[in-house]
PATI-621758 format. One record per residue (C-alpha): residue number from 1; residue in one letter; chain; x, y, z. Coordinates in nm, 3 decimals. Layout:
ATOM    i  aa  ch       c1       c2       c3
ATOM  NUM   A   A        X        Y        Z
...
REM end
This chain:
ATOM    i  aa  ch       c1       c2       c3
ATOM    1   M   A   -8.498   -6.397    6.039
ATOM    2   A   A   -8.262   -6.509    5.765
ATOM    3   L   A   -8.243   -6.840    5.950
ATOM    4   C   A   -8.580   -6.927    5.800
ATOM    5   L   A   -8.467   -6.864    5.442
ATOM    6   V   A   -8.240   -7.005    5.171
ATOM    7   I   A   -8.064   -6.856    4.870
ATOM    8   G   A   -8.271   -6.757    4.566
ATOM    9   C   A   -8.255   -6.843    4.197
ATOM   10   A   A   -8.299   -6.630    3.884
ATOM   11   R   A   -8.220   -6.260    3.895
ATOM   12   Q   A   -8.502   -6.009    3.920
ATOM   13   D   A   -8.427   -5.690    3.729
ATOM   14   R   A   -8.408   -5.372    3.936
ATOM   15   A   A   -8.551   -5.085    3.738
ATOM   16   E   A   -8.382   -4.746    3.748
ATOM   17   T   A   -8.587   -4.454    3.880
ATOM   18   D   A   -8.504   -4.115    4.024
ATOM   19   A   A   -8.205   -4.091    4.257
ATOM   20   D   A   -8.417   -3.936    4.530
ATOM   21   A   A   -8.574   -4.278    4.601
ATOM   22   V   A   -8.296   -4.350    4.853
ATOM   23   P   A   -8.282   -4.093    5.134
ATOM   24   R   A   -7.936   -3.982    5.235
ATOM   25   D   A   -8.035   -3.974    5.601
ATOM   26   P   A   -8.322   -4.126    5.802
ATOM   27   P   A   -8.612   -3.885    5.843
ATOM   28   Q   A   -8.584   -3.703    6.175
ATOM   29   T   A   -8.841   -3.476    6.331
ATOM   30   A   A   -8.793   -3.185    6.564
ATOM   31   T   A   -8.881   -3.414    6.856
ATOM   32   G   A   -8.587   -3.647    6.779
ATOM   33   T   A   -8.796   -3.928    6.629
ATOM   34   R   A   -8.646   -4.103    6.328
ATOM   35   E   A   -8.762   -4.385    6.103
ATOM   36   F   A   -8.600   -4.581    5.824
ATOM   37   W   A   -8.695   -4.862    5.588
ATOM   38   E   A   -8.499   -5.139    5.416
ATOM   39   S   A   -8.561   -5.364    5.118
ATOM   40   L   A   -8.449   -5.723    5.189
ATOM   41   W   A   -8.306   -5.967    4.934
ATOM   42   V   A   -8.182   -6.326    4.939
ATOM   43   G   A   -7.950   -6.386    4.648
ATOM   44   N   A   -8.120   -6.212    4.358
ATOM   45   A   A   -8.472   -6.249    4.497
ATOM   46   R   A   -8.650   -5.972    4.677
ATOM   47   V   A   -8.811   -6.127    4.986
ATOM   48   G   A   -8.941   -5.849    5.210
ATOM   49   Y   A   -8.875   -5.538    5.409
ATOM   50   G   A   -8.762   -5.404    5.744
ATOM   51   Q   A   -8.884   -5.097    5.929
ATOM   52   T   A   -8.723   -4.933    6.233
ATOM   53   S   A   -8.824   -4.629    6.437
ATOM   54   I   A   -8.652   -4.453    6.726
ATOM   55   R   A   -8.820   -4.202    6.954
ATOM   56   P   A   -8.746   -4.045    7.293
ATOM   57   I   A   -8.985   -4.122    7.580
ATOM   58   E   A   -9.019   -4.053    7.951
ATOM   59   E   A   -9.074   -4.354    8.176
ATOM   60   D   A   -9.065   -4.358    8.557
ATOM   61   G   A   -8.894   -4.021    8.556
ATOM   62   R   A   -8.619   -4.134    8.319
ATOM   63   S   A   -8.540   -4.015    7.970
ATOM   64   L   A   -8.517   -4.322    7.746
ATOM   65   M   A   -8.512   -4.413    7.379
ATOM   66   R   A   -8.769   -4.659    7.245
ATOM   67   I   A   -8.658   -4.855    6.938
ATOM   68   E   A   -8.924   -5.050    6.749
ATOM   69   G   A   -8.885   -5.268    6.443
ATOM   70   L   A   -9.061   -5.511    6.214
ATOM   71   T   A   -8.914   -5.750    5.959
ATOM   72   R   A   -9.152   -5.918    5.713
ATOM   73   L   A   -9.034   -6.188    5.472
ATOM   74   T   A   -9.235   -6.372    5.206
ATOM   75   T   A   -9.105   -6.681    5.029
ATOM   76   H   A   -9.245   -7.008    4.896
ATOM   77   R   A   -9.198   -7.366    5.011
ATOM   78   D   A   -9.268   -7.619    4.739
ATOM   79   G   A   -9.508   -7.368    4.583
ATOM   80   A   A   -9.688   -7.270    4.907
ATOM   81   A   A   -9.653   -6.904    5.009
ATOM   82   V   A   -9.495   -6.849    5.351
ATOM   83   T   A   -9.483   -6.515    5.533
ATOM   84   I   A   -9.264   -6.475    5.840
ATOM   85   E   A   -9.263   -6.174    6.070
ATOM   86   L   A   -9.026   -6.066    6.345
ATOM   87   G   A   -9.137   -5.775    6.562
ATOM   88   F   A   -8.930   -5.618    6.836
ATOM   89   W   A   -8.889   -5.321    7.064
ATOM   90   C   A   -8.634   -5.222    7.321
ATOM   91   L   A   -8.580   -4.942    7.570
ATOM   92   E   A   -8.235   -4.789    7.605
ATOM   93   T   A   -8.075   -4.504    7.791
ATOM   94   P   A   -7.965   -4.206    7.577
ATOM   95   E   A   -7.611   -4.350    7.603
ATOM   96   G   A   -7.722   -4.678    7.443
ATOM   97   R   A   -7.745   -4.895    7.755
ATOM   98   L   A   -8.013   -5.165    7.717
ATOM   99   V   A   -8.297   -5.143    7.972
ATOM  100   A   A   -8.569   -5.382    7.850
ATOM  101   F   A   -8.683   -5.555    7.531
ATOM  102   E   A   -8.938   -5.775    7.360
ATOM  103   S   A   -8.897   -5.986    7.045
ATOM  104   T   A   -9.172   -6.190    6.880
ATOM  105   T   A   -9.084   -6.469    6.635
ATOM  106   P   A   -9.331   -6.705    6.460
ATOM  107   A   A   -9.327   -6.952    6.752
ATOM  108   M   A   -9.181   -6.762    7.045
ATOM  109   R   A   -9.203   -6.438    7.238
ATOM  110   F   A   -8.901   -6.319    7.434
ATOM  111   R   A   -8.918   -6.045    7.697
ATOM  112   G   A   -8.628   -5.925    7.907
ATOM  113   Q   A   -8.488   -5.656    8.128
ATOM  114   V   A   -8.141   -5.563    8.248
ATOM  115   V   A   -8.084   -5.584    8.624
ATOM  116   G   A   -7.735   -5.464    8.711
ATOM  117   E   A   -7.510   -5.664    8.482
ATOM  118   Q   A   -7.760   -5.944    8.426
ATOM  119   L   A   -8.021   -5.993    8.154
ATOM  120   H   A   -8.341   -6.157    8.283
ATOM  121   V   A   -8.524   -6.322    7.990
ATOM  122   T   A   -8.870   -6.477    7.978
ATOM  123   A   A   -8.961   -6.694    7.680
ATOM  124   T   A   -9.321   -6.792    7.605
ATOM  125   S   A   -9.448   -7.045    7.352
ATOM  126   A   A   -9.791   -7.209    7.328
ATOM  127   G   A   -9.872   -7.096    7.682
ATOM  128   R   A   -9.549   -7.221    7.843
ATOM  129   T   A   -9.315   -6.973    8.011
ATOM  130   E   A   -8.944   -7.024    8.073
ATOM  131   Q   A   -8.705   -6.788    8.252
ATOM  132   T   A   -8.327   -6.754    8.223
ATOM  133   I   A   -8.065   -6.516    8.358
ATOM  134   R   A   -7.754   -6.427    8.157
ATOM  135   T   A   -7.455   -6.207    8.217
ATOM  136   W   A   -7.495   -5.872    8.040
ATOM  137   P   A   -7.190   -5.640    8.065
ATOM  138   R   A   -7.246   -5.266    8.054
ATOM  139   D   A   -7.085   -5.233    7.710
ATOM  140   H   A   -7.339   -5.468    7.547
ATOM  141   R   A   -7.588   -5.289    7.321
ATOM  142   G   A   -7.946   -5.357    7.216
ATOM  143   F   A   -8.087   -5.473    6.883
ATOM  144   L   A   -7.956   -5.174    6.687
ATOM  145   G   A   -7.611   -5.169    6.846
ATOM  146   P   A   -7.381   -5.178    6.538
ATOM  147   Q   A   -7.566   -4.893    6.362
ATOM  148   Q   A   -7.580   -4.686    6.680
ATOM  149   V   A   -7.204   -4.714    6.733
ATOM  150   L   A   -7.147   -4.595    6.376
ATOM  151   W   A   -7.385   -4.303    6.423
ATOM  152   E   A   -7.200   -4.199    6.736
ATOM  153   S   A   -6.857   -4.223    6.573
ATOM  154   P   A   -6.834   -4.294    6.197
ATOM  155   M   A   -6.542   -4.516    6.102
ATOM  156   Q   A   -6.247   -4.417    5.885
ATOM  157   P   A   -6.052   -4.643    5.646
ATOM  158   G   A   -5.821   -4.876    5.837
ATOM  159   Q   A   -6.008   -4.860    6.169
ATOM  160   R   A   -6.128   -5.168    6.361
ATOM  161   R   A   -6.402   -5.208    6.622
ATOM  162   T   A   -6.590   -5.485    6.801
ATOM  163   V   A   -6.952   -5.435    6.910
ATOM  164   W   A   -7.156   -5.665    7.134
ATOM  165   F   A   -7.534   -5.651    7.085
ATOM  166   L   A   -7.858   -5.846    7.131
ATOM  167   D   A   -7.956   -6.046    6.822
ATOM  168   P   A   -8.335   -6.003    6.773
ATOM  169   S   A   -8.409   -6.342    6.613
ATOM  170   T   A   -8.237   -6.556    6.878
ATOM  171   C   A   -8.224   -6.306    7.168
ATOM  172   Q   A   -7.867   -6.411    7.238
ATOM  173   A   A   -7.559   -6.194    7.270
ATOM  174   A   A   -7.369   -6.157    6.943
ATOM  175   S   A   -7.041   -5.987    6.865
ATOM  176   I   A   -6.954   -5.819    6.537
ATOM  177   E   A   -6.602   -5.717    6.437
ATOM  178   L   A   -6.594   -5.418    6.202
ATOM  179   V   A   -6.292   -5.358    5.974
ATOM  180   A   A   -6.316   -5.041    5.764
ATOM  181   R   A   -6.160   -5.073    5.417
ATOM  182   Q   A   -6.186   -4.797    5.154
ATOM  183   Y   A   -6.453   -4.583    4.992
ATOM  184   E   A   -6.583   -4.744    4.671
ATOM  185   P   A   -6.871   -4.708    4.423
ATOM  186   V   A   -7.166   -4.914    4.548
ATOM  187   P   A   -7.477   -4.997    4.340
ATOM  188   L   A   -7.789   -4.943    4.548
ATOM  189   L   A   -8.144   -5.009    4.431
ATOM  190   H   A   -8.171   -4.701    4.209
ATOM  191   Q   A   -7.834   -4.530    4.209
ATOM  192   T   A   -7.463   -4.578    4.270
ATOM  193   R   A   -7.297   -4.398    4.559
ATOM  194   T   A   -6.943   -4.380    4.692
ATOM  195   L   A   -6.954   -4.546    5.033
ATOM  196   L   A   -6.712   -4.685    5.291
ATOM  197   R   A   -6.688   -5.064    5.284
ATOM  198   I   A   -6.673   -5.220    5.631
ATOM  199   D   A   -6.607   -5.595    5.641
ATOM  200   T   A   -6.791   -5.769    5.923
ATOM  201   T   A   -6.739   -6.090    6.116
ATOM  202   M   A   -7.030   -6.178    6.341
ATOM  203   T   A   -7.013   -6.451    6.604
ATOM  204   L   A   -7.347   -6.589    6.722
ATOM  205   A   A   -7.400   -6.911    6.918
ATOM  206   G   A   -7.053   -7.033    6.823
ATOM  207   Q   A   -7.109   -6.976    6.451
ATOM  208   V   A   -6.895   -6.725    6.258
ATOM  209   L   A   -7.071   -6.534    5.979
ATOM  210   A   A   -6.886   -6.319    5.728
ATOM  211   G   A   -7.040   -6.010    5.571
ATOM  212   A   A   -7.000   -5.643    5.486
ATOM  213   M   A   -7.176   -5.311    5.526
ATOM  214   W   A   -7.143   -4.985    5.336
ATOM  215   T   A   -7.181   -4.649    5.513
ATOM  216   D   A   -7.175   -4.285    5.415
ATOM  217   A   A   -6.952   -4.029    5.588
ATOM  218   S   A   -7.205   -3.985    5.870
ATOM  219   G   A   -7.199   -4.357    5.957
ATOM  220   E   A   -7.540   -4.431    5.802
ATOM  221   V   A   -7.556   -4.795    5.686
ATOM  222   L   A   -7.709   -4.791    5.336
ATOM  223   K   A   -7.635   -5.150    5.235
ATOM  224   T   A   -7.547   -5.475    5.411
ATOM  225   W   A   -7.451   -5.823    5.291
ATOM  226   T   A   -7.387   -6.150    5.473
ATOM  227   D   A   -7.289   -6.492    5.344
ATOM  228   L   A   -7.568   -6.630    5.561
ATOM  229   L   A   -7.791   -6.720    5.264
ATOM  230   D   A   -7.638   -6.437    5.058
ATOM  231   T   A   -7.871   -6.192    5.235
ATOM  232   Q   A   -7.867   -5.822    5.142
ATOM  233   S   A   -8.048   -5.514    5.268
ATOM  234   Y   A   -8.079   -5.174    5.101
ATOM  235   R   A   -8.186   -4.854    5.274
ATOM  236   T   A   -8.483   -4.713    5.084
ATOM  237   T   A   -8.814   -4.529    5.113
ATOM  238   R   A   -9.130   -4.661    5.273
ATOM  239   A   A   -9.307   -4.686    4.936
ATOM  240   E   A   -9.020   -4.883    4.784
ATOM  241   A   A   -8.989   -5.115    5.085
ATOM  242   L   A   -9.359   -5.198    5.082
ATOM  243   G   A   -9.361   -5.269    4.709
ATOM  244   G   A   -9.484   -5.607    4.589
ATOM  245   I   A   -9.267   -5.920    4.590
ATOM  246   A   A   -9.256   -6.132    4.276
ATOM  247   S   A   -9.450   -6.455    4.329
ATOM  248   G   A   -9.235   -6.767    4.339
ATOM  249   E   A   -8.905   -6.580    4.313
ATOM  250   L   A   -8.760   -6.779    4.605
ATOM  251   D   A   -8.873   -7.130    4.693
ATOM  252   L   A   -8.741   -7.271    5.020
ATOM  253   I   A   -8.773   -7.633    4.905
ATOM  254   R   A   -8.690   -7.624    4.536
ATOM  255   S   A   -8.405   -7.374    4.556
ATOM  256   I   A   -8.202   -7.571    4.811
ATOM  257   A   A   -8.205   -7.913    4.646
ATOM  258   I   A   -7.856   -8.060    4.600
ATOM  259   P   A   -7.861   -8.294    4.297
ATOM  260   V   A   -7.638   -8.601    4.284
ATOM  261   A   A   -7.500   -8.765    3.971
ATOM  262   H   A   -7.612   -9.118    4.056
ATOM  263   A   A   -7.922   -9.249    4.226
ATOM  264   L   A   -7.908   -9.416    4.567
ATOM  265   P   A   -8.102   -9.745    4.534
ATOM  266   R   A   -8.350   -9.814    4.814
ATOM  267   P   A   -8.215   -9.520    5.018
ATOM  268   H   A   -8.417   -9.588    5.332
ATOM  269   E   A   -8.296   -9.948    5.347
ATOM  270   T   A   -7.927   -9.860    5.337
ATOM  271   R   A   -7.713   -9.968    5.635
ATOM  272   R   A   -7.399   -9.773    5.544
ATOM  273   V   A   -7.331   -9.506    5.280
ATOM  274   R   A   -7.002   -9.331    5.207
ATOM  275   Y   A   -7.008   -8.980    5.058
ATOM  276   H   A   -6.763   -8.719    4.936
ATOM  277   V   A   -6.890   -8.376    5.033
ATOM  278   R   A   -6.745   -8.050    4.897
ATOM  279   L   A   -6.813   -7.710    5.052
ATOM  280   E   A   -6.738   -7.386    4.872
ATOM  281   G   A   -6.524   -7.151    5.078
ATOM  282   A   A   -6.498   -7.369    5.390
ATOM  283   N   A   -6.400   -7.711    5.521
ATOM  284   P   A   -6.696   -7.952    5.550
ATOM  285   A   A   -6.505   -8.150    5.815
ATOM  286   E   A   -6.549   -7.846    6.038
ATOM  287   V   A   -6.920   -7.815    5.963
ATOM  288   F   A   -7.060   -8.171    5.963
ATOM  289   V   A   -7.056   -8.341    6.303
ATOM  290   S   A   -6.915   -8.680    6.398
ATOM  291   S   A   -7.151   -8.896    6.601
ATOM  292   S   A   -7.250   -9.257    6.656
ATOM  293   S   A   -7.423   -9.255    6.316
ATOM  294   Q   A   -7.169   -9.047    6.119
ATOM  295   H   A   -6.791   -9.048    6.072
ATOM  296   V   A   -6.630   -8.740    5.913
ATOM  297   R   A   -6.279   -8.752    5.765
ATOM  298   P   A   -6.115   -8.451    5.593
ATOM  299   I   A   -5.970   -8.509    5.246
ATOM  300   D   A   -5.861   -8.156    5.154
ATOM  301   P   A   -5.951   -7.803    5.273
ATOM  302   H   A   -6.286   -7.814    5.091
ATOM  303   T   A   -6.369   -8.187    5.078
ATOM  304   A   A   -6.455   -8.448    5.340
ATOM  305   E   A   -6.545   -8.815    5.332
ATOM  306   I   A   -6.856   -8.879    5.538
ATOM  307   T   A   -6.971   -9.229    5.625
ATOM  308   V   A   -7.328   -9.260    5.754
ATOM  309   Y   A   -7.454   -9.565    5.945
ATOM  310   A   A   -7.807   -9.686    6.013
ATOM  311   I   A   -7.805   -9.718    6.392
ATOM  312   R   A   -8.033   -9.949    6.587
ATOM  313   P   A   -8.019  -10.073    6.948
ATOM  314   G   A   -7.740  -10.329    6.958
ATOM  315   V   A   -7.604  -10.217    6.618
ATOM  316   R   A   -7.304   -9.987    6.643
ATOM  317   G   A   -7.195   -9.741    6.382
ATOM  318   N   A   -6.900   -9.502    6.396
ATOM  319   P   A   -6.629   -9.677    6.602
ATOM  320   A   A   -6.459   -9.341    6.670
ATOM  321   A   A   -6.775   -9.163    6.785
ATOM  322   P   A   -6.717   -8.901    7.055
ATOM  323   D   A   -6.894   -8.941    7.386
ATOM  324   A   A   -7.232   -8.769    7.367
ATOM  325   S   A   -7.422   -8.866    7.678
ATOM  326   P   A   -7.759   -8.693    7.719
ATOM  327   T   A   -7.760   -8.354    7.888
ATOM  328   E   A   -8.025   -8.233    8.126
ATOM  329   A   A   -8.170   -8.031    7.839
ATOM  330   D   A   -8.221   -8.355    7.640
ATOM  331   R   A   -8.445   -8.487    7.917
ATOM  332   T   A   -8.648   -8.187    8.036
ATOM  333   P   A   -8.925   -7.966    7.896
ATOM  334   S   A   -8.864   -7.637    7.719
ATOM  335   S   A   -9.081   -7.376    7.552
ATOM  336   L   A   -9.058   -7.565    7.222
ATOM  337   V   A   -9.056   -7.919    7.363
ATOM  338   E   A   -9.338   -7.915    7.620
ATOM  339   S   A   -9.293   -8.273    7.739
ATOM  340   D   A   -9.476   -8.195    8.065
ATOM  341   D   A   -9.786   -8.056    7.891
ATOM  342   P   A  -10.087   -8.272    7.993
ATOM  343   K   A  -10.193   -8.320    7.630
ATOM  344   I   A   -9.841   -8.425    7.534
ATOM  345   T   A   -9.811   -8.673    7.821
ATOM  346   A   A  -10.156   -8.816    7.742
ATOM  347   A   A  -10.063   -8.853    7.375
ATOM  348   A   A   -9.736   -9.024    7.466
ATOM  349   Q   A   -9.915   -9.273    7.687
ATOM  350   K   A  -10.175   -9.343    7.420
ATOM  351   A   A   -9.913   -9.383    7.146
ATOM  352   A   A   -9.686   -9.615    7.346
ATOM  353   G   A   -9.974   -9.833    7.464
ATOM  354   R   A   -9.843  -10.133    7.653
ATOM  355   A   A   -9.494  -10.120    7.504
ATOM  356   T   A   -9.223  -10.150    7.769
ATOM  357   D   A   -8.916  -10.198    7.552
ATOM  358   P   A   -8.760   -9.853    7.486
ATOM  359   W   A   -8.701   -9.921    7.115
ATOM  360   Q   A   -9.054  -10.043    7.057
ATOM  361   T   A   -9.182   -9.740    7.248
ATOM  362   A   A   -8.977   -9.509    7.029
ATOM  363   L   A   -9.108   -9.673    6.711
ATOM  364   A   A   -9.466   -9.642    6.835
ATOM  365   L   A   -9.411   -9.271    6.900
ATOM  366   E   A   -9.258   -9.224    6.555
ATOM  367   R   A   -9.564   -9.382    6.390
ATOM  368   F   A   -9.801   -9.180    6.610
ATOM  369   V   A   -9.647   -8.845    6.509
ATOM  370   Y   A   -9.656   -8.943    6.141
ATOM  371   E   A  -10.029   -9.008    6.169
ATOM  372   A   A  -10.111   -8.725    6.413
ATOM  373   I   A   -9.971   -8.452    6.187
ATOM  374   A   A  -10.214   -8.527    5.907
ATOM  375   D   A  -10.156   -8.204    5.715
ATOM  376   K   A   -9.795   -8.220    5.589
ATOM  377   S   A   -9.794   -7.844    5.540
ATOM  378   Y   A   -9.498   -7.625    5.451
ATOM  379   T   A   -9.666   -7.308    5.576
ATOM  380   Q   A   -9.543   -7.338    5.936
ATOM  381   A   A   -9.224   -7.162    6.044
ATOM  382   F   A   -9.128   -7.348    6.363
ATOM  383   D   A   -9.420   -7.445    6.586
ATOM  384   S   A   -9.373   -7.593    6.932
ATOM  385   A   A   -9.464   -7.954    7.010
ATOM  386   A   A   -9.792   -7.858    7.180
ATOM  387   A   A   -9.893   -7.639    6.885
ATOM  388   A   A   -9.803   -7.914    6.636
ATOM  389   L   A  -10.016   -8.164    6.826
ATOM  390   A   A  -10.309   -7.923    6.854
ATOM  391   N   A  -10.297   -7.806    6.492
ATOM  392   A   A  -10.215   -8.147    6.338
ATOM  393   R   A  -10.018   -7.953    6.077
ATOM  394   G   A   -9.653   -7.903    5.999
ATOM  395   D   A   -9.334   -7.996    5.818
ATOM  396   C   A   -9.018   -8.168    5.937
ATOM  397   T   A   -8.957   -7.923    6.223
ATOM  398   E   A   -9.300   -7.985    6.375
ATOM  399   H   A   -9.257   -8.363    6.337
ATOM  400   A   A   -8.915   -8.347    6.503
ATOM  401   V   A   -9.014   -8.135    6.803
ATOM  402   L   A   -9.336   -8.329    6.867
ATOM  403   L   A   -9.154   -8.664    6.859
ATOM  404   A   A   -8.886   -8.525    7.092
ATOM  405   A   A   -9.155   -8.409    7.337
ATOM  406   L   A   -9.336   -8.745    7.333
ATOM  407   A   A   -9.008   -8.932    7.385
ATOM  408   R   A   -8.910   -8.716    7.683
ATOM  409   A   A   -9.259   -8.762    7.824
ATOM  410   K   A   -9.190   -9.138    7.821
ATOM  411   G   A   -8.854   -9.092    7.990
ATOM  412   L   A   -8.642   -9.126    7.674
ATOM  413   P   A   -8.377   -8.853    7.624
ATOM  414   A   A   -8.437   -8.689    7.288
ATOM  415   R   A   -8.285   -8.418    7.069
ATOM  416   A   A   -8.317   -8.297    6.710
ATOM  417   A   A   -8.073   -8.354    6.425
ATOM  418   I   A   -8.040   -8.098    6.147
ATOM  419   G   A   -7.895   -8.182    5.807
ATOM  420   L   A   -7.993   -8.336    5.473
ATOM  421   V   A   -8.192   -8.634    5.352
ATOM  422   Y   A   -8.180   -8.808    5.013
ATOM  423   V   A   -8.502   -8.779    4.809
ATOM  424   E   A   -8.530   -8.878    4.441
ATOM  425   Q   A   -8.165   -8.823    4.337
ATOM  426   K   A   -8.118   -8.505    4.537
ATOM  427   F   A   -8.059   -8.396    4.895
ATOM  428   L   A   -8.298   -8.166    5.080
ATOM  429   Y   A   -8.241   -7.989    5.410
ATOM  430   H   A   -8.424   -8.165    5.689
ATOM  431   M   A   -8.478   -8.203    6.063
ATOM  432   W   A   -8.540   -8.532    6.242
ATOM  433   T   A   -8.527   -8.673    6.598
ATOM  434   E   A   -8.271   -8.879    6.788
ATOM  435   V   A   -8.343   -9.074    7.107
ATOM  436   Y   A   -8.082   -9.213    7.345
ATOM  437   L   A   -8.110   -9.592    7.365
ATOM  438   A   A   -7.863   -9.851    7.495
ATOM  439   G   A   -7.580   -9.603    7.524
ATOM  440   Q   A   -7.607   -9.434    7.185
ATOM  441   W   A   -7.820   -9.186    6.990
ATOM  442   V   A   -8.059   -9.354    6.744
ATOM  443   G   A   -8.231   -9.162    6.465
ATOM  444   L   A   -8.607   -9.152    6.406
ATOM  445   D   A   -8.789   -8.961    6.132
ATOM  446   A   A   -9.159   -8.906    6.194
ATOM  447   T   A   -9.209   -8.747    5.850
ATOM  448   R   A   -9.160   -9.095    5.703
ATOM  449   A   A   -9.206   -9.340    5.993
ATOM  450   R   A   -8.978   -9.606    5.844
ATOM  451   Q   A   -8.870   -9.737    6.186
ATOM  452   G   A   -8.558   -9.530    6.218
ATOM  453   T   A   -8.318   -9.348    5.988
ATOM  454   S   A   -8.080   -9.495    5.732
ATOM  455   G   A   -7.757   -9.411    5.553
ATOM  456   A   A   -7.950   -9.151    5.351
ATOM  457   Y   A   -7.918   -8.884    5.625
ATOM  458   L   A   -7.626   -8.641    5.657
ATOM  459   T   A   -7.606   -8.454    5.989
ATOM  460   L   A   -7.486   -8.096    6.025
ATOM  461   A   A   -7.577   -8.032    6.388
ATOM  462   H   A   -7.767   -8.153    6.693
ATOM  463   T   A   -7.981   -7.943    6.924
ATOM  464   S   A   -8.163   -8.010    7.249
ATOM  465   L   A   -8.416   -7.745    7.135
ATOM  466   E   A   -8.366   -7.531    7.441
ATOM  467   T   A   -8.548   -7.203    7.411
ATOM  468   A   A   -8.228   -6.998    7.399
ATOM  469   S   A   -8.065   -7.205    7.125
ATOM  470   A   A   -8.346   -7.344    6.910
ATOM  471   Y   A   -8.331   -7.081    6.635
ATOM  472   A   A   -7.952   -7.050    6.656
ATOM  473   S   A   -7.928   -7.424    6.587
ATOM  474   L   A   -8.037   -7.352    6.228
ATOM  475   L   A   -7.725   -7.145    6.160
ATOM  476   P   A   -7.512   -7.437    6.027
ATOM  477   V   A   -7.775   -7.504    5.759
ATOM  478   A   A   -7.791   -7.138    5.660
ATOM  479   R   A   -7.411   -7.120    5.635
ATOM  480   V   A   -7.384   -7.401    5.378
ATOM  481   A   A   -7.704   -7.352    5.175
ATOM  482   G   A   -7.616   -7.317    4.807
ATOM  483   K   A   -7.249   -7.411    4.864
ATOM  484   L   A   -7.253   -7.793    4.887
ATOM  485   A   A   -7.184   -8.068    4.633
ATOM  486   I   A   -7.236   -8.435    4.727
ATOM  487   D   A   -7.110   -8.752    4.557
ATOM  488   I   A   -7.228   -9.099    4.660
ATOM  489   V   A   -6.914   -9.318    4.671
ATOM  490   E   A   -7.060   -9.651    4.786
ATOM  491   A   A   -7.366   -9.789    4.963
ATOM  492   E   A   -7.471  -10.112    5.124
REM end
């Protein structure tokens, strides 16, 4: 769920109360049921809570464990309140072997079951169902895998472990390497305790995320931190977890703006812009992608020169662009890009009219989406194309997925680009659409409908918006939020 958030701003004071506010162990009844709560923070802003329960059940003559959880996050986007919920459950054997699961995100519901060493997953969005089968080795755990391994065998300083588990927000396999350091004093919400620091390295969808967790001697995780948006969780009581969240403490739009020293004149008319981009703690040349519209050249370990071109049919950009021919996923429907939905195909036909030239068709679709989504609302999390068309409401993600669906419905390969766009002497994180025309990917932005993109767009990643990878595609943005500095070197 942290994929939907960005780092916060001013610190919120954490008042001291009695030390008993943080339980030393999760409540456990005589029947073996346990429940625990967490307070969730991004930077210094409290954003929500998490709740998890575990209870034994009998199903089809088998003894199983049912794990249920809910994560609720509240932030603001340009002043509008946004609440995001992730609910999940899974069934496991007493030994921790995954049997079945369900995870519900704002736009998608995933259900799956393990058959032998395969995971059969069904994804549903706006009435569309999509099925996939993945390899699932016997040592892979469910949603609570890392904590369960620590319960079973608490770590000691100097030990290392690797745990594979199912990530609840993307429903993809993730691995986490645990390296136990030393016991140290750790400030929690209302007290300081001596806990074991365990450094973590999680790999999810090809992205590597650094973090840490702190456990007591029994292996109970009482605090976590990850550099993915500087997210922290603290084990606490139910009353504390459900406490109110300060209004406006974290704003998804205002908090992520990257100011630049000099304005970019007529940004959406630029044909080529050269930037110097610095990334704290990492190499931007390994984060920003090279493509037909963008050339990335490393300068030093934390700085890259990025040249962005305004691409049009017949106008080439990056001469060293890698081959990026459309994949099957760029052409076909998915649970987020329902290009075969009758309402989508009808809208595509209406929008294109009598246009036969692919570029003119693409421009007509760009203008149609701009007008069809009349309510430029920031309250949506990540609606599918069919939902965006039906609701006529959304932000850049809804514009991007709807335009991609309409383009595919007209036979044009389409994908989404994720990165930043220049707006009033600052850069904001953004999503737009690319269509494949005349042998290259050409950018379109339906939130503006300016007949294509310009040199004012910096691209972090591309995604075909397949069901399995749509949420994971936001990871590059989350990794760099709050860590970038951008200088405009020259523009034409």
